[in-house]
N, C-alpha and C positions, 0 to 999 in steps of 0.2 A: 658218472654222466647220467642224465635222465633216461636216455635210451637204454643203458645197461640195467637200471633199476626196473624199468618197465619190462625188459626182457626176462628178468629173474622171477617174475610173478605171473606165470601162466595159470589159467583156470585148471583146477584139480579134478581128475577123473578117477573115481573109485570103483567103477564097474556098473554104476546105476545112472539112469537118465542120460544115456549116450547122446541122444539127439540134441539135448540142450548143451551138453559139453562140446559137441562137434561144432555147433554154431558159434559158441564163444571162442573156441580154439581157432577156428578159421579166421574170425575177426582179429584175434590176437596175432596170428602169424601174418596176416595181411598188413596190419598196422606196423609190423616190424620188417615189411618188405621181404617176407619169406614164403608166402603162400604159393607163389609161382614155382618155388623149388619143390613143393609137395606135389604139384600137378605134373611136373616134368620127369623124364627119365634121368638116370645118372649123368653126370657131367661127361661130355665127349672127350676122348683122348686127344692130346696134342699131336700136331703133325710132326713129321720127322725133323723139319727145319722151321720151328716156330719163330715168329717175330717177338720182339720184347713186349709189344702190346698184347699179343695172343697169350704170352706166358702170364702176364699180369691178370688178364681177364680169366684165364683158367684158374689161377690161384684164388682169385676172389670168388669164383663160382664154387670151388671146393670148400672155402671157408663158409659160405652161405649154406651149403648143403649140410655141413657139420653143425652149424647153428640151428638149422631146422630140426635135425635129428635130436639135438640136445634139448630143444624146446619140448618136443613130444615126450622124450624120456622123463623130463622133470615135471611134466603135467599129469603123470599117471601114478597111481599107487604101486607099491611093490608087487602086489598080486597081479595087477594088470601088466606091469613091466615085464614079467616073465614070458608073456605072450609075444612081445616084440623085441626082446633083447638080442636076438640073432639077426634082426633086420638091418641091412646096411645103409638103406636110404630112407629119407623121410616119407617118400611116396609108398614104399614097401610097408613101413610101420603103420601109416595111415590106413592103407587098404587092409592090412591084417586086423586092425581093430574093428573094421566095419563088419567083418564076417560074423563073429560071435555076438556082437552087441547090437548091431542094427539088423542082422539077418539077411537072407538072400531075397530075391525079388518076390518069391512065393510067400515068404514069411511077411514081407512088407505089405503085400496085397491083403493078406488076412488081417493084419493090424489096421489097415485103412478101412476095410469092410466093417470090422467091429466098432471102430470109432465113428464111422459114418452112421451105423445103426444106432449107436448111443446118442449121436447128435440129433437124428431124426425123431427119436422117442422122447427127448427131453421136453418137459412141460413145467411151467412155473406153478408151484403149489400155492394154495391159498394162505398157508402159514409162512411163506417166504416173502421177503421184500425184494425190490429190484436189484439191489447190490448183491445179495446172496445168489439170486438166480443168474445174473449176468456173469458173476465170477465163475459159477459152475459151468455155464455155457462156454465162456471163453477159454476155460481150462481144456475142454474137449477140442475146441477149435484150434488152439495152439498145438496140441498134440498131433492133430491131423497135419497141420502145416509143417511141423518139425520133421515129420516123416518124408516131406517133400511133395505132398499132395496139395493141389491148388484149391483154396476155399475163399472166394472173394468176400469182401465186407458186405456187398449187396445181398448175397445169399444169407449171411448171418443176420442182417437187418430183417429180411423176410421171415426168418426163423423166429426172431424175437416178437414180431408183430402177430404171428399166428399162434404163438404158444403162451400168450399172456392170459390171465383169468378174465372173467367177464367184467370185472370192475374197471378195467382199462379200455373197454370198447369205446366209450365216449371220447377219451383222450386220443385214441387212434383215429377216430372219425374226424376230430378237430384238426389233427396233423394232416390228414388227407385233404381237408378242405382248405387249409391255410398255406400249404407248400407242396412242392413236388417231392414225393418220398424217394424218388430215384436220385435226388440230389442231397439228401440228408446223410450225414456221416453217422457211424455207429456211436461215437462218443456223444454227439448231439442228441441222438435218440435216447440213450440211456440217461443223460442229464435231464432231458425233458420229462421222462417218466419218473425219475427220482424227485424232481421238483414238485410234480403233482402229488406224489406219495407223501412228501413232507407237508404240503399244504393240507392234505386230508388229515394227517396226524395232528397238526396244530389245531385245526378247527374242531376235530373230535375232542381234543383235550379242553378246548374252550367251552364246548357244549356241556361236557361233563362237569367242568368247574362251575358253570352257570347254574346247573341243576343243583349242585351241592350248596351254592350260595343261597338259592331260594329256600332249600330245606333248612339251612342254618338260620336264616332270617326268621323263619316261622317258629323254629324251636326256641330261639332266643326271646321271641315275643310271648311265648307261652311257657309258663313255669309250673312245676308240680305235676303230680300224677293226673289230676283232672284235666289240665290243659294239654298234657301229652296225648290224652285220648282224643282231644279235639283235632289233633294233627291229621288223623285218618279222614276227617270230614273236610276241614277247612283247607288243608294243604293240597288235597286232591283237586279242589276247585281252582286254587291258585296255579298249581302246576298244569292243570288242564288248559288254563288260559295261555300259559307259556308254550305248551306243546302244540296247541291248536295253530299257532302262528309260527311254529318252528320249522326251520329248513335243515334237514339232516344231510350229511355228506357221506355217511357210511351205510351202505345198503344192508349190512349185516345186522344192524340194530332193529330192523323192521321185523315185526312178527308176521305181518301180511303186507304185500307190496304189489301194486298194479303198475307194471312197467309200460303199459300202453298209454297211460295218461301223460300228455305233453301240453305244457302251458307256460305262462310267464307270470311272475308275481312282482308287484311294485313294492320297493322297500322305502325306508324313511327318507333317503336323500333324493327320491324320485326316479332312481335307476330301476331297470327291470332285470330280474334274474331268471334265467331259463330253468324250467322245472321239467324233469322227466321221471314220472312215477309218483304215486301217492299211496299211503297205507297207514298202518297203525304201529306206533312205537310203544313198547311196554315199559312202564315205570314201576319199580319195586319200592314199596314204602316200608319194608321190614315186616309189617303185619299183614301185608297183602300186596297185590299188584293190579294195575289197570292199564288198558290200552288207550292211546290217544292218537288222533289223526295227525299226520305229518307229511311233508313233501320232500322229494329228493332234489337237492340243489345241484344243478349242472353248470353253474357259472364258472367253476374253476377248470372245467374240462375243455 
């Protein structure tokens, strides 16, 4: 029967990650209509003159209690089983596992304090992407919740917004202007930040590819040692034209940047792109480098 197959495969506990196992095991017992057996005391004794219905109910209760004990026994390793093998009820076995693996209230409070401190100190590094940082943050959040401590999504969202690097400030401002942040969900926030990150990466690749195409075009038009020397003069002028009208999306490529500069630039199709900051971008030609003026494109934010 499907129920018997399901009952024969409880989550396995080897002595590590008790909180995770406890959540899985509780769900497993509940799905098999046995969790109430773990929460209650042993089956009450029959009266001196029980009815047939009372006898049947008592027999069914005893069977369910035995099934619950068997489930817990089969869900733990041999090393863990030795701690509960003398327990006569499922409740006794469950409570016995809590003491060494979850700890008492004082131990739990210390765990919560340590995890809370780790949560508050977390900051996204410049070398991390949104997925790496959100995975690290949610790992701490889930550990706090597994212990039984409340940590609402609204608090996690606040943590994400205040712990991001400066390059996400414009995106956060855009979200604040376009919608009520108290109504945004955590997955929606992470998806929005990842989308911006992906657009920035794509545009950065396009900018780099365009610069290489300019360089290749000039080199293909010039052959031999004599014309290679002309690259340092002619290519600088051509690239200078390109960079002078260039919109950069990554602030890290700027050698100098004035973030107080705010303006708009009209592009070829007549649309205007928001600009926040102007400065110099350094181009390396191999035999030397030069700095060219450029603007910070804020249109994607």
